[in-house]
C-alpha positions in Angstrom: 0.0 0.0 0.0 1.4 3.4 -1.0 2.4 5.9 1.7 0.3 9.0 2.2 3.4 11.0 2.7 4.7 13.1 -0.3 8.5 13.2 -0.9 10.1 16.6 -1.3 13.1 17.5 -3.4 15.3 17.1 -0.3 14.1 13.6 0.3 12.1 14.7 3.5 8.6 13.5 3.5 5.6 15.7 4.5 2.0 15.0 5.1 -0.4 16.2 2.3 -1.4 19.9 2.6 2.0 20.9 3.9 3.5 21.8 0.5 4.1 25.5 1.5 1.4 26.8 -0.9 -1.3 27.1 1.6 -3.4 24.9 -0.6 -5.2 22.7 1.9 -8.3 23.3 3.9 -7.7 25.0 7.2 -4.2 26.1 6.2 -3.6 29.8 6.2 -2.1 31.1 3.0 -1.5 34.3 1.1 -4.6 34.2 -1.1 -5.9 37.6 -2.2 -2.7 39.4 -1.5 -2.1 40.1 -5.2 -5.5 41.6 -5.5 -4.9 44.0 -2.6 -1.5 44.9 -4.0 -3.0 45.6 -7.4 -5.9 47.6 -5.9 -3.3 49.9 -4.1 -0.7 50.1 -6.9 -2.9 50.6 -10.0 -4.4 54.0 -9.0 -0.9 55.3 -8.1 0.5 54.2 -11.5 -2.5 55.6 -13.3 -2.1 58.9 -11.6 1.6 59.1 -12.5 0.8 58.4 -16.2 -2.0 61.0 -16.3 0.3 63.5 -14.6 2.9 63.0 -17.3 0.3 63.8 -20.0 -0.9 66.8 -18.1 2.6 68.2 -17.8 3.1 67.6 -21.5 -0.1 69.6 -22.3 1.0 72.4 -20.0 4.4 72.5 -21.7 2.8 72.7 -25.1 0.6 75.5 -24.0 3.5 77.4 -22.6 5.4 77.0 -25.9 2.4 78.1 -28.0 1.9 81.2 -25.8 5.6 82.1 -26.0 5.6 81.9 -29.8 2.3 83.9 -30.0 3.8 86.7 -27.9 6.9 86.8 -30.0 4.9 86.9 -33.2 2.7 89.6 -31.8 5.8 91.7 -31.0 7.2 91.1 -34.5 3.9 92.2 -36.1 3.5 95.2 -33.9 7.0 96.6 -34.3 6.6 97.7 -37.9 5.1 101.0 -39.1 5.6 102.8 -35.8 3.7 100.3 -33.7 0.3 98.8 -34.3 -1.4 97.1 -31.3 -4.2 95.7 -33.4 -1.8 94.0 -35.7 0.2 92.6 -32.7 -2.9 91.2 -31.0 -4.3 89.7 -34.2 -0.9 88.0 -35.0 -0.7 86.6 -31.5 -4.3 85.3 -31.6 -3.7 83.7 -35.0 -1.0 81.6 -33.5 -3.1 80.7 -30.5 -6.1 79.8 -32.7 -4.0 77.4 -34.7 -3.8 75.2 -31.5 -7.4 74.3 -31.0 -7.0 72.7 -27.7 -6.1 75.9 -25.9 -9.0 77.6 -24.0 -9.6 81.1 -22.7 -7.0 82.6 -25.0 -6.3 86.3 -25.0 -3.6 88.6 -26.3 -3.1 92.2 -25.1 -0.6 94.6 -26.8 0.5 97.9 -25.2 2.9 100.6 -26.4 5.0 102.5 -23.8 7.4 105.0 -25.2 9.3 103.1 -27.9 8.5 99.6 -26.6 5.7 97.3 -27.5 4.7 94.6 -25.1 2.5 91.7 -25.9 1.0 89.6 -23.1 -0.6 86.3 -24.0 -2.6 84.1 -21.6 -4.3 80.7 -22.2 -5.5 77.7 -20.3 -4.0 74.3 -21.0 -6.4 71.4 -21.4 -7.0 69.5 -18.2 -6.7 65.7 -17.9 -6.5 65.6 -14.1 -9.3 67.7 -12.8 -7.2 69.4 -10.2 -6.4 73.1 -10.5 -6.3 75.6 -13.3 -3.4 75.2 -15.8 -3.1 78.9 -16.8 -0.1 80.0 -18.8 1.1 83.6 -19.3 3.8 84.8 -21.6 5.1 88.3 -22.1 7.3 89.5 -24.9 8.5 93.0 -25.6 10.6 94.8 -28.2 11.6 98.2 -29.5 9.4 99.8 -32.1 10.8 100.2 -35.6 12.4 103.6 -36.2 13.4 105.2 -39.4 17.0 106.4 -39.3 18.2 108.5 -42.2 21.2 107.1 -44.1 23.5 109.9 -42.9 22.8 109.1 -39.3 23.5 105.3 -39.5 
């Protein structure tokens, strides 16, 4: 009659149910631990991934606002300063990026300087906070200098 004891790799015999896996009835095991680990780890990993996307969208918005402010200054510097041309050039750049919200461009002339201020909101993935971007660019107005004074 065969023995009810199972042989282990080391040659030692153990009664059934003592295989270290917690497989028998009445034997405490680690069943469900993986589910608990996954339930805790998954939201944290998902939050990190979404945060990376949110930072990328914020960075894109900041770059678009910077380019729009610079283009606004370039357009406003000519012909003695034109704030309407500066604002429309900046808004043209902002409008080309359809994901930006609450976009605005304001151009002001002080003395011989033109300043363009651009603001926009980055799209939100994580519903926390307002992702507002502000970029300011300024430059000297174009001046006519006669040839003999150059």
